[in-house]
Structures are given as structure tokens and as C-alpha cells.
RONU-951165 format. One record per residue (C-alpha): residue number from 1; y, z, x. Coordinates in Angstrom, 3 decimals, always signed. Last residue first. Example, Ala and Ser with C-alpha at 12.3 -4.5 7.8 and 13.67 -1.06 7.14 Angstrom:
<rs>
{num=2, Y=-1.060, Z=+7.140, X=+13.670}
{num=1, Y=-4.500, Z=+7.800, X=+12.300}
</rs>
This chain:
<rs>
{num=245, Y=+78.763, Z=+102.600, X=+121.163}
{num=244, Y=+81.137, Z=+103.872, X=+118.468}
{num=243, Y=+82.431, Z=+106.777, X=+120.564}
{num=242, Y=+83.263, Z=+104.361, X=+123.392}
{num=241, Y=+85.430, Z=+102.284, X=+121.052}
{num=240, Y=+87.332, Z=+105.401, X=+119.969}
{num=239, Y=+87.827, Z=+106.427, X=+123.602}
{num=238, Y=+89.236, Z=+103.002, X=+124.500}
{num=237, Y=+91.551, Z=+103.106, X=+121.494}
{num=236, Y=+92.809, Z=+106.541, X=+122.561}
{num=235, Y=+93.397, Z=+105.279, X=+126.114}
{num=234, Y=+95.445, Z=+102.400, X=+124.777}
{num=233, Y=+94.419, Z=+98.739, X=+124.721}
{num=232, Y=+97.380, Z=+96.411, X=+125.266}
{num=231, Y=+97.679, Z=+95.961, X=+129.022}
{num=230, Y=+100.883, Z=+94.191, X=+130.048}
{num=229, Y=+102.353, Z=+97.312, X=+131.616}
{num=228, Y=+104.918, Z=+99.883, X=+130.554}
{num=227, Y=+107.193, Z=+100.842, X=+133.480}
{num=226, Y=+106.956, Z=+103.029, X=+136.575}
{num=225, Y=+104.144, Z=+100.992, X=+138.096}
{num=224, Y=+101.826, Z=+103.989, X=+138.003}
{num=223, Y=+99.424, Z=+105.890, X=+140.273}
{num=222, Y=+102.131, Z=+106.759, X=+142.816}
{num=221, Y=+104.202, Z=+108.664, X=+140.281}
{num=220, Y=+105.305, Z=+111.435, X=+142.664}
{num=219, Y=+102.700, Z=+113.835, X=+141.263}
{num=218, Y=+100.023, Z=+111.246, X=+141.995}
{num=217, Y=+101.135, Z=+111.009, X=+145.620}
{num=216, Y=+101.230, Z=+114.785, X=+145.962}
{num=215, Y=+97.721, Z=+115.033, X=+144.558}
{num=214, Y=+96.453, Z=+112.329, X=+146.911}
{num=213, Y=+98.052, Z=+114.071, X=+149.888}
{num=212, Y=+96.510, Z=+117.450, X=+149.144}
{num=211, Y=+98.373, Z=+120.744, X=+148.707}
{num=210, Y=+96.754, Z=+121.384, X=+145.288}
{num=209, Y=+98.897, Z=+121.879, X=+142.218}
{num=208, Y=+96.100, Z=+122.429, X=+139.707}
{num=207, Y=+97.090, Z=+121.747, X=+136.094}
{num=206, Y=+94.915, Z=+123.727, X=+133.707}
{num=205, Y=+93.969, Z=+122.456, X=+130.286}
{num=204, Y=+92.683, Z=+125.098, X=+127.884}
{num=203, Y=+90.030, Z=+123.910, X=+125.448}
{num=202, Y=+89.990, Z=+122.126, X=+122.106}
{num=201, Y=+86.955, Z=+119.982, X=+121.471}
{num=200, Y=+86.143, Z=+117.299, X=+118.903}
{num=199, Y=+84.982, Z=+114.944, X=+121.633}
{num=198, Y=+87.788, Z=+112.433, X=+121.032}
{num=197, Y=+90.200, Z=+115.367, X=+120.845}
{num=196, Y=+89.130, Z=+116.498, X=+124.322}
{num=195, Y=+89.796, Z=+113.022, X=+125.717}
{num=194, Y=+93.279, Z=+112.972, X=+124.212}
{num=193, Y=+93.967, Z=+116.409, X=+125.729}
{num=192, Y=+92.805, Z=+115.155, X=+129.140}
{num=191, Y=+95.084, Z=+112.118, X=+128.849}
{num=190, Y=+97.979, Z=+114.450, X=+128.108}
{num=189, Y=+97.110, Z=+116.638, X=+131.109}
{num=188, Y=+96.986, Z=+113.523, X=+133.273}
{num=187, Y=+100.581, Z=+112.943, X=+132.305}
{num=186, Y=+101.369, Z=+109.770, X=+130.446}
{num=185, Y=+102.411, Z=+106.209, X=+131.251}
{num=184, Y=+100.994, Z=+104.012, X=+128.515}
{num=183, Y=+100.466, Z=+100.248, X=+128.159}
{num=182, Y=+98.109, Z=+99.823, X=+131.121}
{num=181, Y=+98.977, Z=+98.064, X=+134.340}
{num=180, Y=+98.763, Z=+94.718, X=+136.118}
{num=179, Y=+100.877, Z=+94.318, X=+139.244}
{num=178, Y=+102.827, Z=+91.102, X=+139.657}
{num=177, Y=+101.365, Z=+88.508, X=+142.017}
{num=176, Y=+100.848, Z=+88.538, X=+145.783}
{num=175, Y=+99.965, Z=+85.039, X=+146.926}
{num=174, Y=+99.537, Z=+82.459, X=+144.158}
{num=173, Y=+96.402, Z=+80.500, X=+145.110}
{num=172, Y=+95.045, Z=+78.685, X=+142.042}
{num=171, Y=+96.176, Z=+79.025, X=+138.433}
{num=170, Y=+92.604, Z=+78.858, X=+137.083}
{num=169, Y=+91.484, Z=+81.879, X=+139.063}
{num=168, Y=+94.682, Z=+83.711, X=+138.132}
{num=167, Y=+94.150, Z=+83.134, X=+134.422}
{num=166, Y=+90.512, Z=+84.279, X=+134.665}
{num=165, Y=+91.613, Z=+87.469, X=+136.415}
{num=164, Y=+94.149, Z=+88.065, X=+133.646}
{num=163, Y=+91.421, Z=+87.691, X=+131.019}
{num=162, Y=+89.272, Z=+90.294, X=+132.842}
{num=161, Y=+91.968, Z=+92.969, X=+133.071}
{num=160, Y=+92.653, Z=+93.600, X=+129.390}
{num=159, Y=+88.983, Z=+94.104, X=+128.501}
{num=158, Y=+88.697, Z=+96.393, X=+131.518}
{num=157, Y=+91.167, Z=+98.719, X=+129.832}
{num=156, Y=+94.142, Z=+100.007, X=+131.768}
{num=155, Y=+95.106, Z=+103.429, X=+133.036}
{num=154, Y=+98.725, Z=+104.410, X=+133.638}
{num=153, Y=+98.707, Z=+107.819, X=+135.291}
{num=152, Y=+101.192, Z=+110.654, X=+135.605}
{num=151, Y=+101.558, Z=+113.692, X=+137.789}
{num=150, Y=+99.957, Z=+117.060, X=+138.275}
{num=149, Y=+96.213, Z=+117.410, X=+138.865}
{num=148, Y=+93.750, Z=+118.133, X=+136.104}
{num=147, Y=+91.395, Z=+120.964, X=+135.185}
{num=146, Y=+89.630, Z=+121.163, X=+131.830}
{num=145, Y=+88.566, Z=+124.636, X=+130.717}
{num=144, Y=+85.367, Z=+126.224, X=+129.327}
{num=143, Y=+83.240, Z=+123.746, X=+131.306}
{num=142, Y=+80.671, Z=+121.525, X=+129.606}
{num=141, Y=+82.611, Z=+118.248, X=+129.801}
{num=140, Y=+84.053, Z=+118.925, X=+133.242}
{num=139, Y=+82.175, Z=+116.085, X=+134.975}
{num=138, Y=+83.431, Z=+113.822, X=+132.144}
{num=137, Y=+87.117, Z=+114.344, X=+132.960}
{num=136, Y=+88.202, Z=+113.250, X=+136.430}
{num=135, Y=+85.834, Z=+110.580, X=+137.738}
{num=134, Y=+84.008, Z=+109.334, X=+134.651}
{num=133, Y=+86.959, Z=+109.600, X=+132.266}
{num=132, Y=+89.675, Z=+108.230, X=+134.540}
{num=131, Y=+87.267, Z=+105.522, X=+135.722}
{num=130, Y=+86.547, Z=+104.539, X=+132.108}
{num=129, Y=+90.223, Z=+103.928, X=+131.444}
{num=128, Y=+90.575, Z=+101.785, X=+134.575}
{num=127, Y=+92.938, Z=+102.656, X=+137.415}
{num=126, Y=+96.029, Z=+100.486, X=+137.803}
{num=125, Y=+95.669, Z=+96.902, X=+138.995}
{num=124, Y=+97.039, Z=+95.251, X=+142.131}
{num=123, Y=+96.715, Z=+91.492, X=+142.297}
{num=122, Y=+96.258, Z=+89.465, X=+145.460}
{num=121, Y=+95.892, Z=+85.685, X=+145.371}
{num=120, Y=+94.694, Z=+83.641, X=+148.301}
{num=119, Y=+94.582, Z=+80.476, X=+150.369}
{num=118, Y=+93.074, Z=+81.689, X=+153.684}
{num=117, Y=+95.709, Z=+81.867, X=+156.426}
{num=116, Y=+94.331, Z=+85.215, X=+157.489}
{num=115, Y=+97.466, Z=+87.365, X=+157.689}
{num=114, Y=+97.752, Z=+87.986, X=+153.949}
{num=113, Y=+94.019, Z=+88.612, X=+153.629}
{num=112, Y=+94.036, Z=+91.142, X=+156.460}
{num=111, Y=+97.046, Z=+92.908, X=+154.948}
{num=110, Y=+95.383, Z=+93.193, X=+151.551}
{num=109, Y=+92.202, Z=+94.552, X=+153.162}
{num=108, Y=+94.266, Z=+97.123, X=+155.073}
{num=107, Y=+95.826, Z=+98.184, X=+151.771}
{num=106, Y=+92.380, Z=+98.600, X=+150.210}
{num=105, Y=+91.255, Z=+100.678, X=+153.208}
{num=104, Y=+94.353, Z=+102.854, X=+152.936}
{num=103, Y=+93.567, Z=+103.379, X=+149.251}
{num=102, Y=+90.042, Z=+104.568, X=+150.043}
{num=101, Y=+91.371, Z=+106.929, X=+152.703}
{num=100, Y=+93.947, Z=+108.449, X=+150.373}
{num=99, Y=+97.668, Z=+108.828, X=+150.990}
{num=98, Y=+99.163, Z=+107.387, X=+147.768}
{num=97, Y=+102.138, Z=+105.066, X=+148.198}
{num=96, Y=+100.912, Z=+101.770, X=+149.667}
{num=95, Y=+97.637, Z=+101.746, X=+147.740}
{num=94, Y=+99.598, Z=+102.748, X=+144.634}
{num=93, Y=+98.420, Z=+100.052, X=+142.244}
{num=92, Y=+94.899, Z=+99.030, X=+143.213}
{num=91, Y=+93.485, Z=+95.819, X=+144.692}
{num=90, Y=+91.747, Z=+92.805, X=+143.172}
{num=89, Y=+91.382, Z=+89.945, X=+145.645}
{num=88, Y=+91.286, Z=+86.258, X=+144.715}
{num=87, Y=+90.212, Z=+84.008, X=+147.581}
{num=86, Y=+90.802, Z=+80.283, X=+147.012}
{num=85, Y=+88.486, Z=+78.001, X=+148.971}
{num=84, Y=+90.133, Z=+75.619, X=+151.413}
{num=83, Y=+87.590, Z=+76.244, X=+154.168}
{num=82, Y=+88.389, Z=+76.705, X=+157.853}
{num=81, Y=+87.740, Z=+80.427, X=+157.840}
{num=80, Y=+85.967, Z=+81.436, X=+154.632}
{num=79, Y=+83.083, Z=+83.229, X=+156.374}
{num=78, Y=+85.488, Z=+85.156, X=+158.589}
{num=77, Y=+87.527, Z=+86.093, X=+155.522}
{num=76, Y=+84.422, Z=+87.491, X=+153.810}
{num=75, Y=+83.553, Z=+89.604, X=+156.832}
{num=74, Y=+87.187, Z=+90.751, X=+156.948}
{num=73, Y=+86.912, Z=+91.830, X=+153.309}
{num=72, Y=+83.818, Z=+93.882, X=+154.063}
{num=71, Y=+85.610, Z=+95.646, X=+156.905}
{num=70, Y=+88.699, Z=+96.340, X=+154.803}
{num=69, Y=+86.717, Z=+97.727, X=+151.873}
{num=68, Y=+84.497, Z=+99.908, X=+154.039}
{num=67, Y=+85.620, Z=+103.406, X=+153.032}
{num=66, Y=+85.066, Z=+104.065, X=+149.331}
{num=65, Y=+83.472, Z=+100.744, X=+148.539}
{num=64, Y=+84.725, Z=+97.740, X=+146.619}
{num=63, Y=+83.255, Z=+94.442, X=+145.520}
{num=62, Y=+85.707, Z=+92.600, X=+143.257}
{num=61, Y=+86.425, Z=+89.576, X=+145.459}
{num=60, Y=+86.695, Z=+86.499, X=+143.261}
{num=59, Y=+85.818, Z=+83.608, X=+145.571}
{num=58, Y=+87.056, Z=+80.207, X=+144.461}
{num=57, Y=+86.152, Z=+76.554, X=+145.006}
{num=56, Y=+82.658, Z=+77.174, X=+146.345}
{num=55, Y=+80.958, Z=+74.732, X=+148.715}
{num=54, Y=+79.678, Z=+77.274, X=+151.212}
{num=53, Y=+80.602, Z=+80.817, X=+150.141}
{num=52, Y=+77.018, Z=+82.127, X=+150.089}
{num=51, Y=+76.030, Z=+80.308, X=+153.280}
{num=50, Y=+78.881, Z=+81.920, X=+155.211}
{num=49, Y=+78.073, Z=+85.307, X=+153.654}
{num=48, Y=+74.405, Z=+85.353, X=+154.631}
{num=47, Y=+74.623, Z=+88.547, X=+156.648}
{num=46, Y=+77.979, Z=+90.266, X=+157.090}
{num=45, Y=+76.166, Z=+93.579, X=+157.406}
{num=44, Y=+77.970, Z=+95.427, X=+154.611}
{num=43, Y=+78.928, Z=+92.192, X=+152.868}
{num=42, Y=+75.274, Z=+91.288, X=+152.332}
{num=41, Y=+74.472, Z=+87.815, X=+151.042}
{num=40, Y=+72.236, Z=+86.012, X=+148.575}
{num=39, Y=+73.832, Z=+83.801, X=+145.960}
{num=38, Y=+72.868, Z=+84.823, X=+142.464}
{num=37, Y=+72.852, Z=+83.099, X=+139.054}
{num=36, Y=+69.106, Z=+83.543, X=+138.689}
{num=35, Y=+67.797, Z=+85.843, X=+141.363}
{num=34, Y=+67.687, Z=+86.493, X=+145.073}
{num=33, Y=+68.496, Z=+90.023, X=+146.246}
{num=32, Y=+71.423, Z=+91.211, X=+148.363}
{num=31, Y=+73.749, Z=+89.844, X=+145.723}
{num=30, Y=+76.865, Z=+87.691, X=+145.488}
{num=29, Y=+77.227, Z=+86.597, X=+141.881}
{num=28, Y=+77.342, Z=+82.951, X=+140.893}
{num=27, Y=+79.679, Z=+81.381, X=+138.375}
{num=26, Y=+79.881, Z=+77.763, X=+137.254}
{num=25, Y=+83.034, Z=+77.606, X=+135.144}
{num=24, Y=+83.034, Z=+76.606, X=+131.486}
{num=23, Y=+85.684, Z=+79.022, X=+130.247}
{num=22, Y=+82.978, Z=+81.248, X=+128.747}
{num=21, Y=+81.468, Z=+81.402, X=+132.219}
{num=20, Y=+84.679, Z=+82.925, X=+133.569}
{num=19, Y=+84.734, Z=+85.569, X=+130.829}
{num=18, Y=+81.027, Z=+86.252, X=+131.385}
{num=17, Y=+81.660, Z=+87.026, X=+135.087}
{num=16, Y=+84.902, Z=+88.976, X=+134.571}
{num=15, Y=+83.588, Z=+91.625, X=+132.183}
{num=14, Y=+80.511, Z=+92.777, X=+134.109}
{num=13, Y=+82.537, Z=+92.283, X=+137.291}
{num=12, Y=+85.039, Z=+94.945, X=+136.283}
{num=11, Y=+82.586, Z=+97.822, X=+136.195}
{num=10, Y=+80.201, Z=+96.403, X=+138.794}
{num=9, Y=+77.594, Z=+93.652, X=+138.479}
{num=8, Y=+79.830, Z=+90.908, X=+139.878}
{num=7, Y=+80.912, Z=+92.972, X=+142.847}
{num=6, Y=+81.492, Z=+89.751, X=+144.747}
{num=5, Y=+82.042, Z=+86.743, X=+142.511}
{num=4, Y=+81.441, Z=+83.175, X=+143.684}
{num=3, Y=+83.044, Z=+80.380, X=+141.679}
{num=2, Y=+82.362, Z=+76.658, X=+141.294}
{num=1, Y=+85.050, Z=+75.155, X=+139.033}
</rs>
């Protein structure tokens, strides 16, 4: 199968691209710069996208920005109009429940895909283990306390996500499929404590109840599926693997 991956050098893309190649697929990564294994195109400007998708069987759309997700996705849909290529889009669990601009853009992208007529698959995935660390915890590494927001999370390991993406590519267009989530639903304070233990630290953990929509959404369980997910690698196992790198 001839596959184009957007966001192929990002967090998830670095796992998905080799996993697809291991299955014998021909994989090219959308890039602004020419190079081996690349197809040149710019989703921000819409330049070169039609040529980049020409002749492909599947587009795995992993590229994601904080505010332009919907616009970039529409540029991709415009380029795919009239083709029979399968578009696989990776979204986020909670985009319809957590009031955040980035999430609203992801939801708008989902809606555009659903209305486009392009053969597609949409899967929502919970936040990644390494995103929880890099976004919420690591910036506080040298502080005397660790601050978190109320609510629960259900992070998943990238190594659990990539095989599911491969399965969906090979299954063909499936519409909206079941959400993919990590094996544990725990409070963010519990994840923070696990992270501290991995660093050999023991510091106070403060829960900040901020009057912000995202915080309220997280407190209401918007970052989880509400049940254990298919992911197998726990947060503690992720941290242990990171410590060995």
C-alpha cells in the first residue's frame, strides 16, 4: 500500500512510520523540504498538497497544531476531493467535552472529514504519557512543589497507539471507530506522585482549582473514556523505560 503520513516526524509519527514500513507498506512523509522518503507540501499554505496525495492509497493525518488543525485538514480534504484514497485522522478523547481552543479545532476537523465524502477513519486517542510529563510535570521539575489541576486522566503509550493505527490503515475506511485509551484512570495528583517517585523526589503536590474551562472539563472526567482502555503500558512502566534511555 502507498501511504502518505502528515506529522510523520512528530511524537506519534516517529512510531507509526516505521511500524507501517515493517508491514511492507511504501510510506512517505509530508514535508516542506525535499528528502528521501518525503513528499513536499505545506499544509499551512495548502501548497503542493494535491501533488503530494496523488496516487496514494491512504493518508494518515497526524499533523496537529494548536489552532489551525481544522484549516489544515480542510486543505487536505480539498486535495483529496474526487480521489478514493482513505483518510485516517487521529483526534483526541474529550474534544467534544473539554472547552479548549485546540480541542474545538480538532472537533471541527472531525466534522469536516465526516461531511466531506472522502473515505475515512477517525479515531480519538487519550493524551500520551510523554505529553503528560512534558506539558504538565517536567516544567516543574526544579520547583519545591508540584501543581496539578483536579480531575482524572488516562494517558496511553505511543507504543500502544502505533499498532492500532497500522490495523486501521489495513482495515480500510471505517468511519468513527472506538476510542483508544490507556490502561489506568487516575487523578493527575496520582500521576504527579508517580513521576516524583521515578525521579527519587518527594515534594508536596498542590491541586489548583482554577475557574478555567479546561480545568472544569478535566475535573468532570473529560480527559478519559470512563473505563479501562486497550493500552497495556502503564505510566510507571513508561517512566521506567524513560529512565533507562
